[in-house]
N, C-alpha and C positions, 0 to 999 in steps of 0.2 A: 669635276665638284658640279657645275651648274646642271648636267645632263643629269644624275643623280637625284638630285632633289624636285628635276621634272619628273622623273620617274616615279618618287616615291609619291611626288601630287598626285598622279592620276592613277598610280595604287590605289591610295586613299580614299580618293572620290569613287573608284570603282568598286571598291571595298564598302562605301556608304552606300551605293547605290544598291548592292547585292543584300546588304543588311534588309536596309527596307523591303525590299521584294520578298525577303522572308518573312519580315514580318505582315506585309500585306498578306502573302498566300497562306500564311499559317491560320491569320484570324479568318481570312476568307472561307476556307478549307473545313476552321473550327465551327464557324459560327456565321456563314454567307445566307442563307436561307432563311436564318432568323434574323440578320441585319436589314435583311429585306422587308421582312413583313414588320419588325418594330419601325423602320422607315415609313410602310407603308399607313402605320397605326399613326404616327406622329403628323404626314401629312394633312390629317383632319380640320388643323386649328392653326393659326401662324404662328404663335407663341408654342405651340409645341412640337408645328415643322424645325421651328430654331433649334428647339432643345436636342431634337432629333438629328438634326443636321451636325449638332456637336459632338453629340455620343457614338453616331456611328463611325463620324471621322476620325475622331477621336482613339477607335477600336484599329479601324483601318489603315491611318495615317495615310493615307490619300484623297485629297478633297476630289482629283479626278474621277476616282471611282466611286465617292458618291454624287457626284455631277451627274455621272452615267448612268445608275440605277434610277437617279430620282427622272431624268431626260425620259427614260422607259416609261416611266407611270406618267408624264406631259404628252408624249408622241402618242399614246394608246388612246389617251382623253378620259383615263382614270382619275387624275388628278388636276385641279385648277392650278393655273400658272401662278399665282402671288403667293400660295405656301411654297412652291416650290422652289420661289426663289429666298422664300427665308428659309429654306434646307440648305440652299446654297450659302448664305450670310451664316449662317453656325458651320457650316461645314469649313468655310475660312478661319473661323475661330476655333473650330476644331484643329485643325493644322498646327495651330501654336503649340497645342498640349506638349506633345514629345519635345520638342524645340524648349519649351520652358524647365521640360524634365532633364535633356543632356545639358541645359547650358550650367549645372550644379555638377562640382564634383564628385560625381559617382564612378571613375574610372575603378574604382578597388573592387567594384562589385563584377566588372568582368568578367574574371576566372571562375567565379561563382554560378553567372548566368550561364557561363559556356556547359559548365559539368553538370549543372540541373538539368539544360538542354539536351544535350548528347544521351544522359542518363534515361531522361521522358522519352527520346525520338528511338532510340535503341533498343530501351528494354521494355517500353508499355506493348501491352498487347491491344489497348484502346485506340481509335484513330485521333479520338478529340485529342486525348495526351501526347497524342505524337505531334500533333499541329502545335500545341502548346508550347511543344518542348521545339519547334521549331521558331515560335517565335521569341523562345529565351535566347537561343542561338543567335537571332537577328538583332535583337537588342544590343548581346554584346558585340557583334561584328560591329554596328554602329559607331560603341564607345571606343574599340579600338580602332577604329580609322578615324576617330575625331582625336586620336591619342596622335596617331601614323600624320594626318594633317597639320597639328600643330608643332610637331618636331621638324618635318620635312620644311613648315615654313618661317622654323626659324633664325636659321642663315641670310634669310630674307630679309629679313629686319636691320641687318649690318650690312649687306650689300648695297651700293651705290646704284650698280646696273641695273638690279631689280625694281629699287624704291623707284629709278628713273621712268624704268616701264612702264610699272604700275601706276605711275602721277600720270604719264601720258594718255593710258585707257580710262582712268578714274579721274581724271583731273576737273570733269564736269558733270553734272549731277545727272541732265538728262542722259547725257550719252552710257554713265553708270545703268541708269533705268534700263535703257534701251540692251545694254550689253547682257545685262542680268536676266529680262524678259528673252532674250534668244536662247541664252544657257539653258533656263529651266524650261523653254521650250523642248531642247533638245535632251535633257535629261528626264524629262517625265516627272520630274519631281520639284516641288518647292522646298519641302523638307530639305532635301538633300543640296540644295545651292543656299538656303538661310543657314545651314550649319557648316558651309565652308566658308561662307561671307564672317560667320563668327570667330572662324580661324582665321581669317585676314586681320578682323579686330582684336584677339588675343594677343596675336604677335606685333600688331601695330604696325603691319606694311601698309595700310593705308589709311586716308584720313577718315576721322569721324563723319564727318557728312557722305565721302563715297559709301563707308559701310550702310548708311539710312538709305542714299538710295538705290544701292544693290540688293535691299531688301524690298525695296518697291518695286524694281523691277521683277522679283523673283515671285512676290503678290500677283503682279500683272501678265507673267509668263505662262503661271500655271493655269491661268482662264482661258488660254487661247488652245489647250488640246483639248478639253471635252467639245469646244465649239466645231473643231474638224472631224472628231471621232464618233458626237451623237449627231452628226446630221445627215441626212438621209437625202438622196436626189427626188425633187419632185415632192416633199413633204416640210414644208414651211414651219409645223408644229414643232419638227424634234429641233429646230434651230433657234428658238424663242427663249430657253431657258438658258443653255448657254451662251449666247449673245447679250442677253438680260445681266447676268453674273460678269464676263467680261466687260460690258459700260460702268457697271457700277465700280468697279476695282479702279478701270481707268479715271474713272470721276473722283475715286479718293486719291489717287495717285496725281492728277492735279491740284487738288484739294490742297496736298500737303506737301508737295514738293518744292513749292516759294520758300516755304519754313523750316527747311532742313537746317538750314546754319543755326537759327535760333533753339530749334529742339537739340541740334549737336553740343552746342554750349549749354544748356541747362541737363540735359539727359543725365551726364557723369554726376551731378548730386544725390540724385536717386540711387544710383548703384555705381560703384567706383569699378567695377571689373566690366571691361570694356566688352566683353562677350557676351555678360547679363545684358548689358544695355541694349545691346541689339537685341538679343529676344527680347525685351520687353518692348521696345519699338516695334517689332513684328507683332505681339500682342495686341498691344495699343493701337496698333492701327487699325488690323482687322475686327477689332471693338467699337473703333469709332467709326468706319463704316458700317458697320450693321447696325448701328444707332442713328445713321443718317438716314441710313434708305428703310431701315425696317418700318415706319409707318406710310409711305407713299409707294408700296409696295402694289397696292391695287391701282394705281394710276399708272406705274411703271408696266404691269402685266395689260392694262388697257393699248397703251402705247407700240407695247410688243405686237399686241396683236394686231392693231392695226396696221403698223408695218411689215408685217410675214402675213397675210388673209389664208385662210385654210383654202384649199384649191376648192371651186366649183365642181370639178368635173367628178362624176361618183367612184367609188374605189373599186380596182379591179380586184374581184374574189380571188383570183388566181394571183397576187401580191401578197406576198407576207405581211405583216402586220408588225408582228412582236419578236421578228429575228435581228436582234439589235446585234448589230458587227461587232459594236465597241463592248459588249460584254462576254466576249469569247472568252480575256484572258481570267474571266472569273467564274469558272466551272459552274459553281453551285447556282449564281444568277443565271447562266446563261441557260442551263438547262431548264430551269423556270420559264424562260420566253421561249424555250423549243417546245416544251408541254403547251404552252397557249398557244401556238401556233397549229398544234395539234386538235387541240381542242377546238379550234376552227376548222378544221376538217371535220371532226365530228358533226357540228352544227351542218353543215355541208349535206353530210351522208344524211342526216337525218331530214333536210328539206327535198332530198333526191328519194330516199323513203316514201316517204309521203305523197310526193305528186307522182310517183311510179304506180303508187294503187289505184290514185284517183285519175289517171292516166288510163287505166285497166278499166275502171266504172263508169267515167265516162267517153271513152272512144275518142280523148284531144290529141289532135297529133302535136299540138304547138307544144304540150306539155313534154313532148318523147324526145323535140328538138331542145327544149331548155334543158333537160336533164342534161343530155349529151355535153352540153355548154358546163353546167357546172362539173361533171367528169371531168373534163378539161382544167376547169381549175382543180378539183382533188389531185390530181395527178402534178399540177403545178407545183402545189405546197409541198407534196410529198417528196419531191424533189429538193426540195430548198430547204427542208425539216434534216433531211440527211445528210447532205451537204455541210449545212451548220453544224450537227451532231459531230459530222468528220470532222472539221476544223476545230472545235472543243477538244475531242479526242486525241488530235496530233500531242497534247503535253500528258504528262503521267496524270490520271486520274486516283483516288483512293478508290476502295472496292464500294462503297456507296455509292459515288458518282457514276462509277460502271457501271453499277446494273441498272442507274435510271435509265444513264445513257442509250442501253440496249434496249428497255423497258420502252422509252420513247420511239425509237426507230422500229420498234418490232410492232406497236401500234398502229404508227401511220402507214408502214407496209399493208399489214390488214386491211385499215379504212380503203386504201387505194385499191386492194383486192375486191372490197366491198364495193366502189364505186364501180369498178370495171364489170360486177355482176350485174350490177342495176343496167349501167349503160347499154351491155353488150349484149346478155341475156334477156333481163327481163324486159328491156324496151323493145329487143326482136319478139317478144313475144306479143308486146302492144300492139307491134304494128301489123302483127299475125293476125290479130283481133280486128283490128279495125278492117284490115284490106278485105278478109273473108266475110266480115260482118256478123260474127261469132257474138252469141248472148251468153251471159252466165244465167244458170239457173238460181231464183233465192238461195235454195240451200246451198249452191255453190259458192254464191258473191257472199252469203252469211259466215261460210267458212273460210273463206279467204282475207276477207275483212280481221277475223278475230284471230287466227295465222298471224296476217301480218302485224296484229296490236301487238302480239308475244314480241314480236323480233322487235318493235321499235321500246318496248318496255326493257326488254337485254339490252338494247344499243346505250339506253341512259345507265343501266346496271354497270355497263363495261367503262362506257368514260369514267362513272364514280369509282369503279375500282382503279382504272390507269390514275386517278388524282388522289384516292386517299389509302389505294391498299389493302381496303378493309376487308379480312378475311372473310367475314359471315358475308358480304356481297357476293364473295366471290363463290361462294357454297351456290349460294339462290343463284348465282347465272347458269353455273355446270349443271345445277338440277334442273332449270330452265332448257336446258339441250334436251335431258333426258325427257321432259315433257313433251316438247317438241316431237320429239322423234317420235313419241306415242301417236302424239296428232297425225303425223304424216303416214305412219302405219293404217291408221282407221280409216283415214280419206283414202288409201289404196281400197282399203276394203269395200267402203260405199262406190268407188270407180268399179269394182270387179261384177257388182250387183248391180250398179247402171245398166251396164254391158247386157242385160235382158232387153232395154227398151231399143226395140229398132230401128229408133230414130239417129239418123246419121249427125244431127245438129247436137243430139245429145252427148254423143260416142266424142266429139269432135270439141266441145267446150267441157267435157269432165277430162279429156286428154291433156287439154291446156292450162284446167285447174291444176292438174297434178303437176305439170312441168313447172308452174309459178311456184307452188310450196317446193319442189325440191329446189328451185334459185332461192328461196326466201330462208330454205335450212340452212343451204352453203353460206350464204350472208352471216347465221347466227355462229356455226360453226366458226366462220372466222373472229366474229365478235368475243366468241368464249376464250379465243386466244389471249384475252386479258387477263384470264383469271389464273390461270396455270402459272404463271411465275410468281403469282401471292401465293397459290395452294403448296407451289415446288418448295417454298422458303419455310412455310408453316408446318414439313412434313405430311401434309394430307391429301397426298395421290396416293393411289395404288400404283404398283408396275404395268397393271394390265385390268381392262375387267371386260376379259375372255371368260366364258364359263368352258369347262373342262369337259362338262358331260351337256347332252339333252340342249334342247331348243330353245330358247327365251320366249315367253309369253306371246308378244308382238310377232315375232317369226312364225311361231307355230299357228295364229291365228290367222297368219296372210297365206302359210301355206294352204290350211284347211278351204280359205276363201277360193284361191287358186283351182282347189280342186273338185270344189260343185259350182263353180261359173260354168254357165251354159259356153257354146262357142259362138264368137261375136258373128252378126249379121252380113251379110256378103257387100252389103250397100260403101260407100265412099268413107274412107279414115282418115285420122288425122295425118300428117306428115309429120 
């Protein structure tokens, strides 16, 4: 008999955790990016930050998830610590909403939610409707789990052995607090633990004082996971927000713990249902903590900043800044983190491109070495992004997230190829120019600068397409590729004309011009890869751009130039 009760108890807890997981994953898949954007907007002021924390956590049913998203803003330096702490105060209140809802007798809607959820999940062709069906199924499973827990704990109320064991465990309020904190940390869910405590209260298995102490422990334990998961080694900024949240909750527990017996005496007067009284205490505690700490948040933020100062060493460009490992369980959020890191790669590539042209025009060997170091950083970031996205895709992704993951990896790989071309090819040409003392003609230098500027402009277009998926910008980028091809053909014609000049310097510098243009064109081809997925989804790509008959205009002009060009002089030529 006892083993059956234990199995039912563990089964009910497992079902409750799974229901919470389904609610969380369904909301994240349906509104994950929107929730992150709403949270970012809410962080602009303290009051709005608190409200955003309540709203986002009320939907996600996880203060840990809200804390991890907020911590990523703080760690990246885009948000101040004080409003982020206000978000956490709101998140703690937000976790009480579903507890309040489930504390009422709404188990009658369980079969209705299950039917609606299954129909929406199986029959709907729309991704968001399927995700909301997942949410409905999750809520129904939570209600079913609460019924199982109540029925499993029913015999324990009359069992002398069970009451003796529970009395030994829950005899001291501080021991109850520590036990509940440890269980919450292990379960990664304060909601599940609070609902379990409510079931204990409903069956009168533990004393009212123990119930309140267990709820305090659940609130304390839920602040431990963000501190472990959000902390990044060597980055104190990542620890400030979760540590501040833990300190505020611990202070709240210390403030309330001495008065639990008094509260337990007067709480039944507000609500005769022990489960409802436990839910009310859970909500009241979090509101009290918010009222006590909302005003002095600036002082708390200053204290945390002084306690955990930023490192004075400069940030290594090869070290990822935005690949938040704690967000990998939330694909839509993790993909945003990966995209931000790829944007860092784009910034490095832009710097490399600019410095490459400066190296050609000024013959500066130091720039050549600097570009090589920057390419190493791009290679390192590319590896980190690919590994990070691989971790995300280990779980099943919906079609939208799957396509986005492929776009992120593809663009990162192409940027890495661009860096290799700059480092291995263009810088080899720069070294050759410096070593041989080659000088560009004014016309050649102007031509290179204009061609280089076109590539830089296209890099910005490619980054814009990567972030927005704008089809019109994608068309502009592909059109720029055709224009660049024409420019290269025109440069080849001018090169053939310059062969009439018997000067070896002219031949060598012009040959170098063409080599640089060729590599810049290769770079441009990699950048254009950002446009093709967007155009393909819009059905704006032709199967092929091959002509069935005849030569293209540029090819025909190039052929005529070769036919009319004189033979090269016998002097030295470029290698």
